N, C-alpha and C positions, 0 to 999 in steps of 0.2 A: 502494498499500497504507500503511496505516495505522502496522503496527507498526515499533516502529525499528530499523533496521539493524543498528544497534550500540547498546550502552545500559552505561552505567557504575554498578552497582546499589551503593553503600554502599563504593567501591574506598576501600582504604587500602593507603600503600604505605609498610615501612620500610626502615632500611639496618642494618646491623648493623656497630659500632662499638667503641672500648674504652669507649662510655659506655653501650655497650647496643643496644638499636634505638632509632633514632633516627624520630619520626613526620616522615616528607616528604610523605605525601600524608592528609589525615584525611577520612574516610565522603564522597567526592564519587558524588552520582546526575546522569549525564546520558543524554539521547536522543537521537540523530540517525535521521531520517527518510531516506529518498531522495529526493536531489536536495535533501536541506535542507542549510542552512550555517549551522555557529557558530562564533562568536568567541572565543577563550579568552586573556582577557588580565588584565596583574598584572605589579607589578616582576621585577626579572630573582629565584633565590628561591624565588619563592612553589609553585612545584610543576608549573609548566605541561608542562614537556617532561616530565619524570617523569612525567603523565600519557599524554603519547604512546609513551614507551617501555612503562609497563605494557600498553598496548592492544595493542600489537605483539609483548608477552612478550620486551623485548630487555633489561632489567632486569642491570644489572650483577652480578656473582658475590656480593655481600654485600645487593644489592637484593632483596627478596620482598614478594607481595602479601601482608600482614597482616590483611588481610578484604574482604569483598565480592567481588563480581564482575565481570569482563568479561564481556557477552553479544554474540555475531556471529550474525546470522538466527538468533538465539532461543539458539544452543549456548554453553555457559560455555568459553571457551577455556583455562581451566585444566584441562580434561578433556580437549584435542586433543593426539593423539601430536607426538611433534616432526617427523616428516613431511609430517602433515594443516598443523601448522604452518608447515613452510619452502613448501607451497604455496598457502598463504594470502597468508605475507608478499609484497608487491611484485605479487601478482596481484587478489586480492581487496581488500588493504589494504596501499597504498604511504602511501610517508614521503617528503617534501621536509624535508632536514636543513638549520641555520642555518648548518653553515661547510662549504661545497661540497668542497673541498680535502680535508676529513678523511672524506669522503663517496667518493673516487673513488680507485681504487685509483693510482699515480703509475706503476707499470707497464705498465699497460696503455694500450693509444689508446681515445679516446673512441669509437669506431668498434666495439670487442672489448665494450664495455662496455655498449654500446647494445642489441647485437645479442645480447649473453649474455641481458638479459630475455627477448628474444624465442626464442631456442632454450630457457631453460628452464622458460616459462610457454608458449608457444604450439605450441613446436616447427616455429618457422619459422627457418630456416637460409637461408644463401646471397644472391643476388639480389635475395629477397625481403626478407630482415630486412633489409640495407642499403639498398633503399629505405623500408622506412616506418622506418627510424633517419634515414634526411638529410631524409623527408619533418615527421616531428617537431623537428628540429633547425631547418627552417627555419618552423614552426609557433610556434618561440619566439623567433624574428625572431633567431635567429643568423645574423651573414652570412656568406658561403661556407661552404654546409654540407660540403660535399665537400671543404675543407682540415683544418676542424675536427674531421669524421669521423675524417681520419687522424693527426691531432695527438694527444698526449700532454698531460693536461689541463697540465702546468704549462707547456704552450707557449701556453695563451690567457688570456684577462684573469679577473677575479676575478669580475665581471660573465657572460662566458658560460659559468664555470666554474658559476656559481650557473643559471643556465640547462638547461644540462647534467644538472644534476641533476634540474632539474624535468621535464624530458623522457624521463630514464629511469624514472621514476614514474608519466609517463601513458601510457609506452607500450604495457603490459598494458590500457589502462581499468580502472581499478580501481572497485570498491564504494564504497570508505573511501579519502581522502585525506586524511592528517594533512600539514599544510603547518607544520613550525616557521621562523617569521621566513623567510619566502620569498622574500621581498622585497629584502633585505639586501644592500644594492651594488651595488642597480641604479639606474638613472637613473627618473624619472617617467613618461619617454613607454615604455622597455621595460617598468616595472611595470604600468602601465596595459594593455597590450598583452598582457602574461603574465597578470593579473587575470581578461583578458577571455577569454582562452584558454581558464582554467581554470573560469570561468563556462558556457563553451560547451560545454565536453567536462559539465559536471555537468549540462545543459540534457540533452544528447544524450544522455547514459547514462542518469542519474537518481544520477549520482556525488553521496556525501554527503561534504559538507567540511567539517574541523574545523582552523580557522585559530588558531594559537597568535602572538602578534605583542605587542607591547608601542606599535604605532604604530595609536592609534584612529580615525585619520583613514583609513585602511587597511583597518580594519574596520569602521567605519559605511560604508563600498562594497561591501563584499563579504558581509557577512554577516548574516541575519534575526532572528540571537539572538546577544545577548552574556552571558557567563559571567566575571563576575570573581572573581581567587583571590588570594587573601592568606591568607599562611601554612600555606601547604599546603590550605586549605578554599575553595570557594562561599561568598563573601560575600553575592553580588548576581546573579541570571540573569532575564531577561527579553527582548523583540522591541528591537533595538536603535536604534529610534527614540525608545522610552521610555528608555532606559539613559541615554542621550545627553543625552538636551534635559529630563527629569525625575528626576535620580540620585536615591537614596536612600541609598543606607550613605554613610557619609563619607569612607570610601575612594577609593569612585568621582568622590564630589563632588570630591576631591583629585587625582585623577588629571585629569579633567576640567581642573581649576582649571592643574594644571600646562602646558595647551596654551596659545599665544596667539590670540584670538577674531579671527574674521573683522573685518579692518580695523580692529583694535582699536588703541589708541597705547602705547607703551613708558611714556613718562612719566605718562598717567593709570591705565594697567590694569598692570601689572606681574604679571610672574607669580607664582603663590603656590605655589612648592615646598613636600611635605611634608614636616613635619619631623623629622628622626632617619633612620632607614632600616631596615629589614625584619630581624627578629631570626630569628638561629639556631634549628633546629629545636630545641637544647636550651635553647633563651635565651624560648622564647616565654612570654608573658604571664599570669598566672592571671586568668580570666574573659575579657574579649573579649581577642583577641588584638592586634587595633588598639587597645585603647585608650590606651597609654603616646604613643601619635602624635596620637593624637584629639584635636578641640577641643571634640568634643560630649562627651566622657565625665565622669562623673558617679562621684566617689570613693564608695563602700560599697554601689556595683550595678556599672557595668560591669568595674570590677576583683574582683568576687566570684562573679559567676555569669557562666557560658558560654553567649552566644547562641543561641538553633537557629536553623534555616531555617525561617523561617515565608512560608506563601503568603497573596500578596494579594488572591484570587481573580479577577485579571486577566490570569492567565499569568502572572504575575512571584513572583522570591520572594525574601526580604532578611535577612539574619542579622543584626542590631540591638535591641538591647532599646529604643532611645527611635526607632525608627524613626517612629510615629506622631507624635512630635514633634518632627522635623526637617526641615524645608520644601528644598524642593527649589532653590531661588536658587542662581545660582554664588557660589562663595568669593572677594571679589574682595580683593586686598590694596590698602592705600595708596597713593596716588599716591605715586609720587616725585619727587625731584628734578629740575627738568631742568637738560640740560648748558648750561653755559656758551656761548657763540657764540664758531668756533674763529677764528683770525685767520690767514688765508693758506691756502697751499696746501701741503701735508705734501708729496706725491709729484706729481709730474708727469711724465707717459709721452707721448712725442711721438715717432708712428711707429718705435715697436719693433717688430722682428723676431727672430726665434728660431729658425733652420735646424738641422735634423739634418742629416748625411751619412752613407747606409747604400752602403756593396758591394754592389752585385747579389749573388743569389743565383748560387755556383758561380765567382765570381770572387775570392775569398777572399784567395787567393793572389797574385792577379796585378793587386795594386791598381792600382799605377802606369801597367796600361793598359784599367781596368777606370773607365768615369765614372762615377761614384759619384752613388746617388739622392738627391735632396734632400727633405726633409720641412720642409714649412714650419709648425712648429706656433704660432708669435704671427706675424700678419700686419699690418703697420703699426698698431699699437693706438695709439690716442689718448684719453688721458682723463686726469682727476685726482684726486686722494681731499684733500679737505681737513680744516683741523688740527682736532685731536678731533672727529671726527667719522667715523659707520661707511660704508666703501665697501664693498658685496657685490659678487661677481664671480658670477654665475650662467651654467648650462649645462651639455647632456650630458657624460659621460666623453670625453674627448679632444678637446673642445673648446679646451684649451690654457688653460685657469685655472690647472691646477700648473704647468705651464711657466712660465707669469709669475710664480708666489710664486718658484718656483727663480731665476727671473734679478733679482729684489728682493734677496732674501736673497743672491744670491751664490754659491749654490750652481752657477749657469750663467753663464756669459756669453752676453750679447746680439750678434747680426751686423747689426743695424742700428739705428738710431734712438737718441732719449735717454732718459734712465731719472733724473730729476732728484731728489736729496731732500740738503733741507739747501743747496739751491745748488750740488750738486755733480751732476755726470753722472757717476752708476757703473753704465751699465749695461753697460761690458766690463770692471769691476771686480771680479774673484772674494774669495772670502770669507777666503782667505788672505792678499790682499793690502789688504784692508782694515785700518782703523787701530782702534785701541779704543776711542775714539768712535763711530764708524762700526757697528762690532760692538753696542756699547752699545743704541743707539739705537734698533736695528731688530733684532726678536726673531721667533721663528714658535712659534705653536701646531700642532705635527701632529695629524693624524686620530686617530692609534694612539698611545697611551702605554706600549704596553709597547714597541716599536720604537725608542722614543728614554729611555727611562728604563735606567740599567747593573742589571742584577738583580743584580750582586754586591755593591751596594753601599748604605746604608744613603740613604734618599730626601735626609734634613737631609744626609748629607754633599755628595749631588748639587749644592743646591742652594748650600750655602754655596762650591765650588769655582767655581759661576760667579761669585758675590759677588768670591770672592778675583782672580778671572780679568779681571770686566769694572770691579772699584769699586778694585779693591787695596787690601782692606781688612784689617787685622788679625783675629787672632783673636777677640776679646771683640768687636770690630765684625761682622765674620760671624756669630759666631753671635747677636748681639742681632737683625743682617739679617733670621736665619731665623727668630727667634722671630715678629719684625714679620710678615714676610709669613703667619706660619700662622696667626698671628690674622686678618691682613687674608682670608686664604682661607676662613677659618671648619671648621680642623681644630684638633685637641687638638696640645700641643707634642708630648706626646708619641707620635705618629706620626714625628717627623722620626730615630727610633732604629729603624724597622721598615725592611724590604726591600722593595722591588715588590710581593713574590708573597705580601705579608699584607696587601696593600691591594684595595678594592673596584674595580671600573671606575671609579666617579666620584672616589673620592679619586684613583687614580693622574692622570687629569685634571687636579684641581687643583694638583695636586703638578705636570705640565707647565705648568700656567698660572703659576705661582707662580714656577717657574725662569724664565722669560719675563719676567715683569716684575721680576727680580732689579735689575737694571741703571737700575731706571725708567726703560723704552724712550720712546721716540718715537713709533713706528711697529710694531704688530703685527700679523703676519699668524696668521689663524688657520683652516687647511684641514682643512673638517668637523670642528669640533670638539666636536662633542654627537652627529655621526650614530649613533654605537655606544649610547648611554645611554638607558636606560627616561626615561622620559615626566617622572616625579619629579627624577630625578639632573640632566636635558638643565636641566629650567626652574630649578635650583640653580645649575649652571654656565653656564648664559646669563645670569642676575644679574648673578653674581659677577662674571664681564666685563666687564658695562655699570657695575656697580659701582666697581671698578677705572679703567675710561677714565674714569669721571665726577671719580672722585678725582685720577687721574693729567693729565688730559685727554689718553689716547693717543687716537691715528690708528690706528683698527683697521680692517684689510682683511681679511673675510669670504671664505672661499670654501666655495660650499655648493651644493646640489641639490633642498634643504629650502626649497622656495618660501614655506611659512609661516611660519618660522624670518625668514628673509630680509626678508617685509614685515612682519616685528613689528619687527627690531633696525636693520635700515638707514637709513640717511639718504640714500642715492644708490647706483642700481643698475647694473649694468655686464650684457648681455646677450651671451656670446661665443659665436661657433660655427664651426666650423672653422678656429680661431685668427683670426677677424673680430670685432670688433665691431658686432653688430647695431644694437643699442640701447642707448643712455646717456642718464640722466637722475635725477633725485629719485625718491622711491620712489611716493608717489604718482603722477608722471607714466608710470612705467614698470608700474604695477598698474594702471591704467585706463586706458580706451579714447582716442585711437587704440594699439596695442601693434602692434610689428613681426610678422607672421605665426608668425616661428619663439615670439616671447615668448606668443602666443596659445596654442597649440600646449602649451609649458608648463604655463601655467598652466590649460589645460583639462585636462592628464591628472593635475594634483596633485591628491589624494583630500582632501576639506573635510571638516571634524566636524561640520557643523551638519545634515549629511543631504543636501547638494546634492551629487549625486554630480560636478558637472562636463558642461560642453559636450561630452566625449568631441571633438574635432577631430580627424578624421580626420591622421595622418600617416602616408605611405607607405614603407615601406621602411627600411633603416640608414644610419647615417652614413657618407656615402662615404669611401672613403680616403684619407688624407694626401697617398699618394704618387698622387693622381690626383683632385683637387680640380675639383669642376663649375668649368667656364668660366661666366662671368656673374657672376650671381649666386649664393654658395654654397648658399643654401638652394631654389633652384629645382626639383631633383629630389624633394624633397620637401613643398612646399609645397603646404598646401591653397587657396590664393589666388592660385595663378601669374596673372601678368598677361597675358603670352601671348610670344613669342620672344625680345623683347628681355630678357627673365630667363636666355635660355640663354647669350646669346651678350653680352650690357654688364653694366659691374659698375656696381650701383645706385647712385645718387648720396648723398649725405648730404643729407637733411633737418632742418633745425634752425630750432626754435621759438624766437619773443623770449625763452621762460621758459628756453631751453637745450635744451631734451627734444632729443637726436636719433638720426634713426632711418637705415640705410642698406635703403632700398626703393625702387621703381618707383612703387607706388602711392602717389600723394596721402597725404597723413596725415588729411585731413578726408573723403576717402573710405574710409579705411579706420576713422576714428571711427562715420561712417553705419553700417556693416553691419558692426562688431565690436558696436556699441550695441545694435541691430536683433535680432543671435543673441543677446547676451546677456538682453534683455528677451523 
């Protein structure tokens, strides 16, 4: 069919506030045909999610469609009755929400919520509804669908909650699927499998897909066209390859320049964050909304006339008064100063193990008579972190990355091995037993600053308290240290008097970084420090971490599943699986053949901005349960290059090259290099 299945015709959405009607979306026109996929990208606050809610007619009480139309199958949805809308939502148009827990009912089991979709939309009940629901749970790669079907939402992980929401949206085979950050919190392997599943359903049933995301690499993998939004309006739209390789609008170019180039060097090609931040709807500039942040703006032109959306005659549109004058070259920041060579080893990890003991189900009141179940979260880890350098630890959820971070910071005690920092073994030294100097020397930046900042206190006070505890400074010295830190993280000093709820996500993460660096630590552990941030804020925070590291000579231990970020930032990399080290070496060693087969799978699943959709190396099944890990090589149950029966029975030996590249695999490194280089070619 050539007619659009879904069309937005001059859609404008506003919200009633004390300031009057505030425009959130301004004159947006888009079209989706059957089986087509469109990506909607831009920073937080640009109106992407508002468009999705307007399509579903789920605007909040103060929200209203101020102009234009939403046409579904040729009908204006504003003219549909409430009963018609109820029948369409979930059946003909479904939505995957970003916050999975807010989309799931905490009082109902997962199975009850899945079967409700089939009962309401397809009149399917009983065993058939249960069978279809469990089949869909298996399709979205949820291990043990029977258990998850019976579980409540709080009894499963965040990644599993997100997959349940995706399963609910796909159950009724909708004609249009709206996906608002659908893979947030998912590992790259799970993300790749879920994306393939959605693409397969789109091909099978002609489902139109509208992806909303700030992950440009993901959008490049799954979408045929991209629409770039800024301050409530479309600023550029066109084919994915054209938008990503030859962007016209300065904002699109800025977003792409916030991402590390494939194989780029963090010293020679630093990231280029977009200056400033997206304005509130009532603070938008006159003329072009983007001109206060634009390096190509011309006074007297860009700040006086609002640019129209112009078609270039090749299937693309752009909203810029200087589109014909601006080239498509990537914005390149000036090369930064290289780090001074590190001297010695900051952290020595030697045969470190961490076990958890659980009481078997049904024996909670009989602990003396029950044999505890043992989970080995870290299994004889051995590696080093060099002083003043960045060590990245990567792997899927449950591989033991965060457990190691908790042991290093004293939040957990190791059960075996050694962990040396500054010549002292701290493996079994709890945080409450560590000295002030030990606490000062080792700090942590957590993934979610909302969970680590006290909402009742001003952020300046929270930083000053750390300065008082770790540095024993007086009032004047504390105030000066806070001012110095705010200058270091490039935030106005006035923000110190604000509470966390008054700050943006990027500002809160900068505060969390400032708090970690108050005591000038020797080592900082950063656990997914930028995963929830927009690309521009992510670039700014990444550059900030590297600049502080360069200034203070800090050793940075980065925990992340973003391999593009790891390749750009890290000096050395450790790849973990089921609590064991699979591969370790310099970044160039780990990211170049030969890789461990598990590293190969992670790299193949990682979406790439350059239009390369990856090797899509097959990986079967889920990560095995740590309660019953496989014998032999822990990865043999999913390995696409399984060598033979020896992989099932014998733990692989560690191969070490003269350059220090380590790999635990039965396949010789030269054989892996030959096969993997051939596949890459």
